[in-house]
C-alpha positions as CSV (number, residue, x, y, z in Angstrom):
1,M,52.6,-120.9,53.1
2,S,53.8,-124.2,54.5
3,V,54.9,-127.5,52.9
4,G,55.0,-130.8,54.8
5,L,58.4,-132.5,54.7
6,A,58.7,-136.1,55.8
7,A,61.8,-136.7,58.0
8,P,63.1,-139.6,60.0
9,G,61.5,-139.7,63.5
10,G,58.7,-137.1,62.7
11,T,57.5,-134.4,60.4
12,E,59.2,-131.1,59.8
13,H,57.5,-128.2,58.0
14,T,59.2,-125.7,55.7
15,V,57.5,-122.4,56.2
16,V,58.0,-119.2,54.2
17,R,57.4,-116.3,56.6
18,A,56.1,-112.9,55.7
19,P,59.1,-110.7,54.8
20,P,59.6,-107.2,56.0
21,A,57.9,-104.3,54.2
22,D,59.5,-103.4,50.8
23,A,61.4,-106.8,50.7
24,T,61.2,-109.5,48.1
25,T,58.0,-111.6,48.2
26,L,57.0,-114.9,46.6
27,A,54.7,-114.4,43.6
28,I,51.5,-116.4,43.8
29,P,50.6,-118.2,40.5
30,G,47.7,-116.6,38.7
31,T,48.2,-113.2,40.3
32,R,49.1,-110.1,38.3
33,S,52.4,-108.4,38.6
34,G,52.5,-105.2,40.7
35,Q,52.8,-101.7,39.3
36,L,56.2,-101.0,37.9
37,T,58.1,-98.3,39.8
38,A,61.1,-96.0,39.3
39,R,63.0,-97.7,42.2
40,R,66.2,-99.2,41.0
41,E,68.8,-100.1,43.7
42,T,70.6,-102.8,41.7
43,D,71.5,-104.0,38.2
44,T,69.7,-107.0,36.7
45,R,72.2,-109.6,38.0
46,T,72.2,-108.3,41.6
47,A,68.4,-107.9,41.4
48,L,68.3,-111.7,41.1
49,T,70.9,-112.6,43.8
50,R,69.5,-110.0,46.3
51,G,65.9,-111.2,45.7
52,L,66.9,-114.9,46.1
53,A,68.9,-114.1,49.3
54,E,65.9,-112.1,50.8
55,F,63.6,-115.0,50.0
56,I,65.9,-117.6,51.6
57,E,66.0,-115.4,54.8
58,S,62.2,-115.9,55.1
59,I,62.5,-119.7,55.1
60,V,62.0,-121.4,58.5
61,V,62.0,-125.1,59.4
62,E,59.5,-125.9,62.2
63,Q,60.5,-129.1,64.0
64,D,58.5,-131.4,66.2
65,S,60.6,-130.5,69.2
66,G,59.4,-126.9,68.8
67,R,62.8,-125.7,67.6
68,E,62.9,-123.4,64.6
69,L,65.8,-123.8,62.2
70,R,66.6,-120.9,59.9
71,F,69.6,-119.3,58.2
72,Q,71.3,-116.9,60.6
73,K,72.8,-114.9,57.7
74,V,72.1,-114.9,54.0
75,F,74.4,-112.9,51.7
76,F,74.2,-111.9,48.1
77,S,77.9,-110.9,47.9
78,W,80.9,-112.4,49.7
79,A,81.2,-111.5,53.3
80,E,83.9,-109.1,54.4
81,P,86.8,-110.5,56.5
82,E,85.6,-108.7,59.6
83,D,82.2,-110.3,59.4
84,Q,81.8,-112.9,62.1
85,S,80.9,-116.4,60.9
86,V,77.6,-117.7,62.1
87,F,75.9,-121.0,61.2
88,P,73.8,-122.0,59.4
89,S,74.4,-119.4,56.6
90,A,73.9,-119.1,52.9
91,I,75.0,-117.0,49.9
92,A,73.5,-116.4,46.5
93,Y,76.1,-115.6,43.8
94,T,77.0,-116.0,40.2
95,T,80.2,-117.2,38.5
96,G,79.6,-117.2,34.8
97,M,78.4,-114.6,32.3
98,G,74.7,-113.8,31.9
99,V,72.9,-113.5,28.6
100,Y,70.5,-110.7,27.3
101,D,67.8,-112.7,25.6
102,A,65.9,-110.4,23.3
103,K,63.4,-113.0,22.0
104,K,62.5,-110.5,19.2
105,L,61.0,-108.1,21.8
106,T,60.1,-104.8,20.4
107,P,59.9,-102.2,23.2
108,R,57.0,-99.9,22.6
109,P,55.6,-97.2,24.9
110,S,52.0,-97.7,26.1
111,K,49.8,-96.7,28.9
112,A,50.3,-100.1,30.5
113,C,54.0,-99.5,31.0
114,Q,53.8,-95.8,32.0
115,L,54.8,-95.0,35.6
116,P,52.2,-93.1,37.7
117,A,52.3,-89.3,37.9
118,P,54.2,-87.2,38.5
119,D,56.9,-89.4,37.0
120,N,55.1,-90.4,33.8
121,R,58.1,-92.1,32.3
122,F,57.7,-95.3,30.3
123,A,59.3,-98.6,31.5
124,L,60.5,-100.4,28.4
125,N,61.6,-104.0,28.3
126,P,64.1,-104.5,25.5
127,S,65.2,-107.9,26.7
128,E,65.5,-110.4,29.5
129,F,68.7,-111.1,31.5
130,V,69.3,-114.8,32.0
131,I,72.0,-116.3,34.3
132,D,72.7,-119.3,36.5
133,V,72.7,-118.4,40.2
134,T,74.4,-120.6,42.8
135,V,73.1,-120.9,46.4
136,E,75.7,-122.2,48.7
137,I,74.8,-123.2,52.3
138,W,77.0,-123.8,55.3
139,A,75.8,-126.0,58.2
140,T,77.5,-127.5,61.3
141,D,76.8,-131.2,60.8
142,P,75.3,-133.7,58.3
143,P,71.8,-133.8,59.8
144,E,71.5,-130.0,59.9
145,R,72.7,-129.8,56.3
146,S,70.3,-132.5,55.1
147,T,67.4,-130.7,56.8
148,L,68.3,-127.4,55.2
149,V,68.8,-128.9,51.8
150,A,65.3,-130.6,52.0
151,A,63.8,-127.3,53.1
152,L,65.3,-125.4,50.1
153,E,64.1,-128.2,47.8
154,D,60.6,-127.5,49.1
155,A,60.9,-123.7,49.0
156,F,62.3,-123.8,45.4
157,N,59.3,-125.7,44.2
158,P,56.5,-124.2,46.4
159,F,53.5,-124.8,44.2
160,T,51.9,-127.9,42.7
161,G,51.4,-127.8,38.9
162,Q,54.3,-125.4,38.4
163,Y,58.0,-126.0,38.3
164,G,60.2,-123.3,39.8
165,F,58.9,-120.0,41.3
166,S,58.8,-116.3,40.8
167,L,59.7,-113.4,43.1
168,N,58.5,-109.9,43.2
169,L,61.6,-107.7,43.2
170,P,60.7,-104.2,44.6
171,H,64.4,-103.1,44.6
172,Y,64.4,-103.4,40.7
173,H,61.4,-101.6,39.4
174,N,59.1,-104.1,41.1
175,V,59.4,-106.6,38.3
176,R,59.2,-110.4,38.7
177,G,62.2,-112.6,38.5
178,T,61.8,-116.4,37.7
179,F,63.9,-119.2,39.0
180,E,64.1,-122.9,38.1
181,L,66.2,-125.4,40.1
182,T,68.7,-127.3,37.9
183,Q,71.4,-128.8,40.1
184,M,72.3,-129.7,43.7
185,G,75.3,-131.3,45.3
186,Y,77.2,-131.7,48.6
187,L,80.6,-130.0,48.8
188,D,82.6,-132.2,51.2
189,S,86.3,-132.1,52.0
190,E,88.4,-133.4,54.9
191,S,89.4,-130.0,56.0
192,D,85.8,-128.8,56.2
193,A,84.8,-131.9,58.2
194,I,87.5,-131.2,60.7
195,Q,86.3,-127.6,61.1
196,R,82.6,-128.8,61.3
197,N,81.7,-127.1,58.1
198,R,79.2,-129.0,56.0
199,K,78.4,-127.4,52.7
200,A,75.9,-127.9,49.9
201,A,75.1,-125.9,46.7
202,F,72.1,-125.4,44.4
203,V,72.1,-124.0,40.9
204,L,69.1,-122.2,39.6
205,N,68.5,-120.8,36.2
206,A,67.2,-117.3,36.7
207,R,65.8,-114.5,34.5
208,V,64.6,-111.0,35.0
209,P,63.3,-108.3,32.6
210,L,65.7,-105.6,31.7
211,I,64.0,-102.3,32.3
212,K,64.8,-98.9,30.7
213,L,63.0,-95.8,31.8
214,V,62.5,-93.3,29.0
215,S,60.5,-90.1,28.6
216,F,58.4,-89.3,25.5
217,P,56.9,-85.9,24.9
218,E,53.1,-86.1,24.7
219,A,52.2,-85.7,21.0
220,K,49.2,-83.5,20.5
221,P,47.3,-83.7,17.2
222,R,47.3,-80.5,15.2
223,L,45.0,-79.5,12.3
224,N,45.8,-76.9,9.7
225,V,42.4,-75.6,8.6
226,V,42.4,-73.6,5.4
227,A,39.2,-71.9,4.3
228,V,38.8,-71.7,0.5
229,G,35.6,-70.0,-0.5
230,P,32.6,-71.9,0.8
231,N,34.7,-75.1,1.2
232,V,36.9,-76.0,4.2
233,I,40.1,-78.0,3.5
234,V,41.8,-79.9,6.3
235,D,45.5,-80.0,5.6
236,G,47.7,-82.6,7.1
237,S,46.9,-83.6,10.7
238,A,50.0,-84.3,12.8
239,P,50.5,-87.9,14.0
240,C,49.7,-88.8,17.6
């Protein structure tokens, strides 16, 4: 998928490249969600930040000069002190508390939410987890920062007729998380300018289904048949 981006002196294209196998993918509107799985490598909050970080890693800006601009590193937790700084980089993180939005959901087991055999557990969705996610980027100069901000503005609104986007999150039961861009700003300071650090930040409202895997014994109907003379009486069939 590519989106044309008008830029001074030419045209740059924001391209979302195919991610590695088993990584986060952009959900195409109108397509059905994939089969839920038992795979759970994160909690709900980290499912969102990891998914967003993996999506940002797949974004490439193709320039007229033939140069490709992309993030060298994208984190979903703060880097360790021994990690070497490379630019441009980005991080997806949260600062506030999230909310479990039940919306009067009544989780009920059904064949549609049953995992394939031999697991056979049911994936129940008692609520959605909602939180604001911040994406902070670090560039080396104002033109690079502006190009990357414009690229993310494109990538965070990839489809006409739909505001925001959804991601398939294989690391959290293969559910879909949804994201809507709400804020953006430059983070400038004198010390950052001296060190050639040019920062910007986005805020996206994100939500993901909370999944709980449960097992239910398969109920088998039973009939108590009592013969009384020539008549047959069926006594109390057990519920399914």
